[in-house]
N, C-alpha and C positions, 0 to 999 in steps of 0.2 A: 640507675636512678638515673643520676642524667645525660644520659647519651650525648657527646655531640661534648662535651665541657672540657674546652681546657682550664687547668688546675695550673699552674705558677707559685711555688717557692719562694722569696727571697729574702737572703738576715742579710739583717742593714741593722744597723741600734734605732734606738727607738725616736729617733726628729726625724731618721731620715724618713723611717715607714710610716709618721705618723703627716710629713711635710706627701709623700705619695696617696695617701688615702686623701686627702683635702685635695692636690691634684686629677683624683681618680684615675689614678694610676692604679691602684691594691683598692679594691673592693674595698675588704677588712685589714687589720693587722691587730699582731699579738708584738703587746710591748708590756715596758716593766717601767712602775706608778711612783710618780705625777710625773703627766702631759694635761698641762694647759693648755686645750686654743677652744674658743668661742665653734666652727667649723665642726666640730665633730662629735660624736655621741659617742662616749665611753664606757664603759658596761664594767668595770670589775669582777675579773675571774674566782681572781683565791692568792692567798701568802705561798712564799715559798720561801723556806727558809736559807739561806746561803753560811753552809760548814766550808770549818776548815778541811784541807782531802792531804795524805803526803802517800806516798807510795810505802809498797812494801813494807822494804832491808831499811823501810827511816830510823834514826834512833826516835823519835819521838815516842814513835810507836809504843812502846813500850811505857807508857803512860797512861797511870785512867784517863787521868784529864789534867792540860796543862796550861799554864796560867797568860796571860796574852803578854806579859812582858816578858818573859820566854824567847817570844816570837821574835822579835830582835834579834836575834842572832841567827837568823837562817832567810836564805833564798826565797822569793813567788816567783811566781807563774800572776800573770795581771791579765787581766780582759785589756784589752788596746783603751791605753786613754781618751779618757771624752765622752764613753761609752754611756748610757743612765749606772748600770750595777758595777759598773769601778767607781764613781762618782759617789752612788751608795755606797760602798763598798771596804771606799775610803777613808769617806765621814766618818763610819762606825766605827773603825780603830782610828784614826785621828781622836774622834771623843772618849774613847778607854784609854787615849796616850799613850798609839804605835804608830809610829812611819817607821812603814815596808817600804824592802832594799828588793822592787822588782824588777826582773834582770828579763824576764822576758813578755812581752805582751798580743795577746791572741785573741783575734773577733767568738772560736767557738767555745763553744766545751767541750767539747772531742776532743779536740786540737789542748788543750789546755791538760785535759788526765791523761795525753797520750805522753805530754816535756814532762808533767811531775813525772810518771812515769821510769820515764829516760833518763830526766835528770836533776831527779834525787830531792829536787826542790822543793817546797809547802805552796797552795793554793789555797782560797775560799773561790765556792766555784755554788748553782743551785742540787741543794740534796737534790732535786726533780731528776736530774741527771747524771745520778748516781749511780739510777736501776742499774744495775748488771755487769757492773767493775769487778775484777776482781784483782786490778794491778795495785790499790789505790785503796785506801778505804778514810768515812772520817775519821776525824779527833776529835772529843770534845775540847773546847777551852770555856775553862771560869768566869762566869762572867759576863763575855760573849753571847748578844744577840744582834743576829743579822734575819733584819726581811723583808723580800722585796715582792711589794705587791704586780701583780700579773690581771694585765685585764685585757676586751677584743675595744677595740674602734673599725668604725666607722662612720663616712661623714656622716654629719646633718642634715637628715630631711632627703636622704636619698633613699628609696628603697629598692631594701637591698633586691638581687636575680634564685626564687626557686633556691640556685647549689650552695651561694655567699648563706644565704639564712640558715638549708641546711648542714652547711661544711658548723658554721655556728655552731650550731644547738649538739654537732658533735662535738666539737674540742670542746666544749662546758661543757660535756659530758666525760670526755679524757680526762679533764683536771675536777672532774669528780664534786663540778654543782649542775645542775639541769637549768635550763632556762629563766620558769622561774624561781631559783633562789640568787642566780644570776641580784645584781642592784647599777643601778643607777650610779658612780661616779663621782663626786662631790669632794673636789680639792678641797 
């Protein structure tokens, strides 16, 4: 549909993605909200539940529900310090009275899930990232609800290329929102 178009995917934290969009290095970005910048058009895509995961053989898997306080005795694999999702998770856990023992910090959900399956540690990850996982399972935590909001960003006032416009529409469709339902984000 768009011959000759080069697609460049970059995995980075929300702050870095926002800087690259403002600077014109990227035409679009997908970020964890909030991202506050007068230089960006920000559209919320959807909420994404953050859930506790454990490897198949972990003793916590035998429980139908886990209390937040029980998690203090386990080691965790976490997102890298300073990332938007790590700040969100740590803040929600602190509000619930829990400081986790993060023994490993990684950038991506697939890497975290591999380490959970390999090491036997627990993690909080995006439910969207669990699709098709066989080695780890979601564990409900009583009274704990963590959600991140995902958004797509573009430089304010910039005209998107036809390919970027089409990609944005497809992205919104893949995340169960069509372009008309996506709402402008208000911090």
